[in-house]
C-alpha positions as CSV (number, residue, x, y, z in Angstrom):
1,M,213.4,178.8,37.6
2,A,216.5,178.5,39.6
3,P,216.2,176.7,43.0
4,L,215.6,178.9,46.0
5,T,218.5,177.8,48.0
6,N,220.4,180.8,48.9
7,S,219.9,183.5,51.5
8,D,219.7,186.4,49.0
9,E,216.6,184.6,47.1
10,F,214.9,184.1,50.4
11,D,215.4,187.6,51.7
12,S,213.9,189.0,48.6
13,L,210.6,187.2,49.3
14,Q,208.2,189.0,51.5
15,P,206.0,186.9,54.0
16,F,202.5,186.0,52.9
17,F,201.0,187.9,55.8
18,S,202.4,191.2,57.4
19,L,203.4,190.6,61.2
20,L,200.5,192.7,62.3
21,N,198.0,190.4,60.3
22,V,199.7,187.3,62.0
23,L,199.1,188.8,65.5
24,A,195.6,189.7,64.5
25,I,194.7,186.2,63.3
26,L,196.3,184.7,66.6
27,V,194.5,187.1,68.9
28,A,191.2,186.3,66.9
29,T,191.7,182.7,67.3
30,L,192.2,182.9,71.0
31,L,189.2,185.3,71.4
32,G,187.1,182.8,69.4
33,A,188.3,179.9,71.4
34,F,187.5,181.5,74.7
35,V,183.9,182.6,73.4
36,A,183.4,179.1,72.3
37,V,184.3,177.8,75.8
38,L,181.6,180.1,77.3
39,V,178.8,179.4,75.0
40,L,179.4,176.0,73.6
41,P,178.1,173.9,76.7
42,T,174.9,175.8,76.9
43,L,174.4,175.9,73.0
44,T,175.1,172.2,72.8
45,R,172.6,171.5,75.7
46,V,169.8,173.5,74.1
47,L,170.3,172.0,70.6
48,F,171.1,168.5,71.4
49,G,170.1,167.9,74.9
50,P,172.3,166.6,77.9
51,G,175.0,164.1,77.3
52,V,176.4,165.4,74.2
53,N,180.1,166.8,74.5
54,A,180.5,169.0,71.4
55,A,183.7,170.5,72.9
56,W,185.3,167.1,72.9
57,D,184.4,166.5,69.2
58,L,185.5,170.0,68.2
59,T,188.8,169.6,70.1
60,R,189.6,166.4,68.4
61,V,188.8,167.8,64.9
62,A,190.9,170.9,65.5
63,G,193.7,168.8,66.7
64,L,193.7,166.7,63.6
65,I,193.5,169.8,61.3
66,A,196.5,171.4,63.2
67,Y,198.4,168.3,62.8
68,G,197.8,168.2,59.0
69,L,198.7,171.8,58.6
70,I,202.0,171.4,60.5
71,W,202.7,168.4,58.3
72,L,202.2,170.4,55.3
73,S,204.3,173.2,56.5
74,V,207.2,170.7,57.2
75,V,206.8,169.1,53.8
76,F,206.8,172.6,52.1
77,G,209.9,173.6,53.9
78,L,211.6,170.3,53.0
79,L,210.5,170.7,49.4
80,I,212.3,174.1,49.4
81,T,215.5,173.0,50.8
82,N,215.6,169.7,48.8
83,R,215.3,171.8,45.6
84,M,212.1,169.9,44.7
85,A,209.9,173.0,45.1
86,T,211.1,174.2,41.6
87,L,209.3,171.3,40.1
88,W,206.1,171.9,42.1
89,P,204.6,174.3,43.1
90,G,207.4,176.7,42.3
91,G,209.8,178.3,44.8
92,P,207.9,181.5,45.8
93,A,204.7,179.5,46.0
94,A,206.3,176.9,48.2
95,V,207.6,179.6,50.4
96,D,204.1,181.2,50.8
97,L,202.4,177.9,51.5
98,H,205.2,177.0,53.9
99,Q,204.5,180.1,55.9
100,F,200.6,180.1,55.4
101,T,200.4,176.5,56.7
102,S,202.6,177.3,59.7
103,L,200.4,180.1,60.7
104,L,197.3,178.1,60.3
105,G,198.8,175.2,62.2
106,L,199.5,177.3,65.1
107,A,196.0,179.0,65.0
108,F,194.3,175.6,65.0
109,S,196.7,174.2,67.7
110,L,195.7,177.2,69.9
111,F,192.0,176.6,69.2
112,H,192.4,172.9,70.0
113,A,194.1,173.6,73.3
114,I,191.9,176.5,74.7
115,L,188.7,174.5,73.7
116,L,189.7,171.8,76.3
117,L,188.5,174.2,78.9
118,A,184.9,173.3,77.9
119,D,185.5,169.7,77.8
120,S,183.5,167.7,80.4
121,Y,185.3,164.3,79.8
122,V,188.7,165.4,80.8
123,P,188.6,168.8,82.8
124,Y,191.4,171.2,82.2
125,T,192.4,174.5,84.0
126,L,193.8,177.4,82.1
127,L,197.1,176.8,84.1
128,Q,197.2,173.1,83.0
129,I,196.8,174.3,79.4
130,A,199.5,176.9,79.6
131,L,202.1,174.7,81.5
132,P,203.5,171.5,79.9
133,F,203.3,168.3,81.8
134,T,200.7,169.5,84.4
135,S,198.0,167.7,82.8
136,E,196.2,164.9,84.8
137,Y,195.6,163.0,81.6
138,R,198.8,161.5,80.2
139,P,200.9,164.4,81.2
140,V,204.1,163.5,79.2
141,W,202.2,163.1,75.8
142,V,200.1,166.1,76.5
143,G,203.1,168.0,77.5
144,L,204.8,167.3,74.3
145,G,201.8,168.8,72.3
146,Q,202.1,171.9,74.5
147,I,205.9,172.2,73.9
148,A,205.2,171.9,70.1
149,I,202.9,174.9,70.2
150,Y,205.6,176.9,72.0
151,L,208.1,175.8,69.4
152,L,206.0,176.9,66.6
153,I,205.9,180.7,67.8
154,P,209.4,181.5,67.3
155,V,209.5,179.5,63.9
156,I,206.7,181.8,62.7
157,L,208.3,184.9,64.0
158,S,211.6,183.9,62.2
159,F,209.9,184.6,58.9
160,Y,209.8,188.2,59.7
161,L,213.3,188.3,61.5
162,R,215.4,186.4,58.8
163,R,217.4,189.3,57.7
164,G,218.2,190.5,61.2
165,L,219.0,186.9,62.5
166,G,221.4,185.9,59.9
167,P,221.4,182.4,58.2
168,T,222.9,180.4,61.0
169,A,220.6,181.6,63.8
170,W,217.5,181.5,61.4
171,R,218.2,177.8,60.6
172,L,218.7,177.0,64.2
173,I,215.3,178.5,65.1
174,H,213.7,177.2,62.0
175,S,214.8,173.7,62.9
176,G,212.3,173.8,65.7
177,S,209.7,173.0,63.3
178,F,211.0,169.4,63.0
179,F,210.9,169.0,66.7
180,A,207.4,170.4,66.8
181,F,206.1,167.9,64.2
182,A,207.8,165.0,66.1
183,F,206.3,166.2,69.3
184,I,202.8,166.7,67.9
185,T,203.0,163.3,66.2
186,A,203.9,161.7,69.6
187,H,201.1,163.8,71.1
188,G,198.5,162.7,68.7
189,L,199.5,158.9,68.8
190,L,199.8,158.7,72.5
191,A,197.5,161.2,73.9
192,G,194.8,161.3,71.3
193,S,191.7,159.2,71.5
194,D,191.3,158.3,67.8
195,T,194.5,156.3,67.4
196,M,192.7,153.0,67.4
197,N,190.8,154.2,64.3
198,L,192.6,152.7,61.2
199,A,192.0,155.7,59.0
200,I,193.5,158.0,61.6
201,L,196.4,155.6,62.4
202,S,197.0,155.5,58.6
203,F,197.0,159.2,58.4
204,Y,199.8,159.4,61.0
205,A,201.8,156.7,59.3
206,L,201.7,158.3,55.8
207,T,202.5,161.7,56.9
208,G,205.3,160.6,59.4
209,L,206.8,158.4,56.6
210,S,206.6,161.3,54.1
211,V,208.6,163.5,56.4
212,C,211.2,160.9,57.0
213,F,211.5,160.2,53.2
214,L,212.1,164.0,52.5
215,M,214.6,164.2,55.4
216,I,216.6,161.2,54.2
217,Y,216.4,162.7,50.5
218,R,217.8,166.1,51.9
219,M,220.6,164.4,53.7
220,L,221.6,162.6,50.5
221,V,221.4,165.7,48.5
222,L,223.5,167.6,50.9
223,T,226.1,164.7,50.9
224,L,226.3,164.6,47.2
225,V,226.7,168.5,47.0
226,T,229.4,168.5,49.7
227,N,231.3,165.6,48.0
């Protein structure tokens, strides 16, 4: 199979989900998160007694899952542009996985953010969650995570607007995924509570290094093709 590197080949591939399905998934995620905020404190108290903060644990887990999915999205995107996707998992499959992991990464990021409303360790207001750098807890590093979420939204929408945007504008918008990954990595390392855990720290190191390797490889490929 020929590498998926030109605009015509990408334009011929339809997104994994329709735009309506994407909006439905994101709305359902937000509604589910708000329901969890309302019922989780009472449910936790009834099941486990006082002193257990299930919202905090769920928030941490959702954040790590979101980070892993966004990393996968960036990796699949780089595999496509590096022409490595033709070896595995195949061009069309890589495009579907790239879009699918982007969407799930945004969904888990939203769930992670909204669930902070139920956290009793570090209380948040809805305004603090919506506006970057307004958190009382490590505002800079939390703010970078918030900006990453906002960057992911146009990236996901660009899958559906590729033909209308044109290749230059599409690439410019899509480059936001690299900034989102960098910001969410800094957010996890410097605002997360699990970075002293060796397994979590190793996870951040391996994912970060893998993206750096693929980006360097991409630049080398572009240099060789240009020359």
